[in-house]
N, C-alpha and C positions, 0 to 999 in steps of 0.2 A: 503495499499500499504506500502511493506517495507522501510524504512528509510535507508542512508546510517550510518555510525560513525559519518557523522558531521553533519545531518540533512536535509540534503538531502533528497527530496521522488524522488525513482526510479521510473524511465520512465516518469518524468515529465519534460516538456522545459518550460526553462525558459520565462515569459513573459513580455511587460512593464509595470511597478508598481509590476509584485510580488515580494515580500522580503522572499528569501529564504534565509535562515543563511547559508547558503554554497558563498551564494555570498555576504555578507556584508565584508565591510572592505577590504584592501588591498593586495596585492599580499602575504606583508608576514603573515599579518594575519590566510590565507589562509593552507599559509605552517605553520604556528602554530596550525592551528583547525587539517590537516593533521598529523601531527607527533602525536599530544594525539593519533588519533584514532588509526594510531599504537601500542603507548603505548600500549593503552586497548586491539587490539589485539593479540598482541606480550606475552603478561603477561597470558591473559586469555588461551594462548597456552600453556603454565608453562614457555616462556622461561621467565628469567632473564632482565632486561634493565635497562641500565643506560646510566646515560644524562653528557657527557665530561662537564668541567665549560667552559662557556663562548663558543663561536660564532668562536673559534679560527684554528678548525679541519677541515679535509675535510668530516669528518663522524657525522651523526647527533647521531647516539646511540653505545652503543656498547650491543650487544644482547649473553648475556651466553647460554650455551645447553652442562648442563653437562662438561666437562674440556676442551672445548671447547669455542672460545670468537671470534665473527663475528664483524667486523666492518662496519654500516649500514649506507648508506644516504639514505631517504627515500624524493621521488617527487612524487607529485601530479598532476593528469587535473581536473578539474570545467564543460570543457564544450570539445566538440568535432568540428574541423574544417571539411572540407572537406576532406581531409589528413587522420582523425580518432584523437587519442586523440595523443596529442603530449606531451613531454617532454625533456630535454634536459641532457645529460651525462657530462656536463659540471658545474664548478662553481666557481664563484667572486675569481680572487687572485689576490689582491692587482689592481680592475678595471679591471684588465686582465680577459678573459675567459678559463680557461683549462678543459681539458675533464679530466675523476677520472683517475686515474691506479690502477691495482694493486695491490701496495705498500700502495697505501692510503685509498683504501676502497677493504673489502670483496663481499660486496651485495648492489645492487640497489634493493631498493621497492619500487614500482610505485603505488599507488590509486587512479584508477580510480573514483572521487567522485558519479559519480553521477549514474555509475550500480554496485558503493558499490562491485565494483574486485581488490583483488592481486593480485600484480603477483614480484616474490623475483626472482631477474636477477642475477647469481654470474659475478662480476664485465667483467670477461675475454670473456662470451658469448657476449660482448656488440660489440667487434673488436673495430676497427674504427670511428665508429657511435657516429656524433656530438649528432644528432639529434632520438629519438626515437617514432617510431608508433604504436597505439595499436587498436585494431580492433576486437573487443570483440566479437560482433555481425556477423564481416564479413561474406562470402562466397568463395571469392578468397583465394585460394592457399599462395597468398603471402602476405594475411593478418593474415597467423597464423600465423606468426614468431618468436611470445612471449606469443605463447597461452601455448606451454609446461611448462613456468614457471608459468602461473595464477593457484593463489593460492598455491605452492611447497615449502610452509614452511620446507618440510620435506628436505628439501638441508642443511636448517640449525642445523638439529640432530645430536649430535655430534657424533654415529659414521659416519655419512655419509663424504664424499671426492666433492668437489666443482668439478662441471665438467659441460654434458651435462644433461640437467634433462632426467629423464626415471622415470618414477612413480614407486613408492614401492612397487603394487599391486603384 
């Protein structure tokens, strides 16, 4: 069975007593594991990746693709609820939560750990949505809201302008 980048076996559900790497530790540790998975994925695809000093910026990484630099915020989900995999498009700012804006972040990259699925979403595509839900195996039309951004790494290539995702095929 294929494992995700953080050691979670794809297609397995967490059972009581099961000790999967992805479920060890607290929320911050899970976020750190997902950030490491992002660095591995981005570098393996030919991007340059830099981490800003400290934790004060609204973005997690700076990604280089030729002459263009992208400010990237990485989010992850480790289990689905009845609504799907959920993430919040906001960050903590002086103990208050504020949505990310295009002045602070260019791209949100979402990693659904159990699915080993990546979504590369331009910040402008979020609108005013505070919570984002992902349904990688959904059947209803509204569940495909973000599927156009699944594995859309090409959006960050040097010559591409951010906008609605259209496959380069």
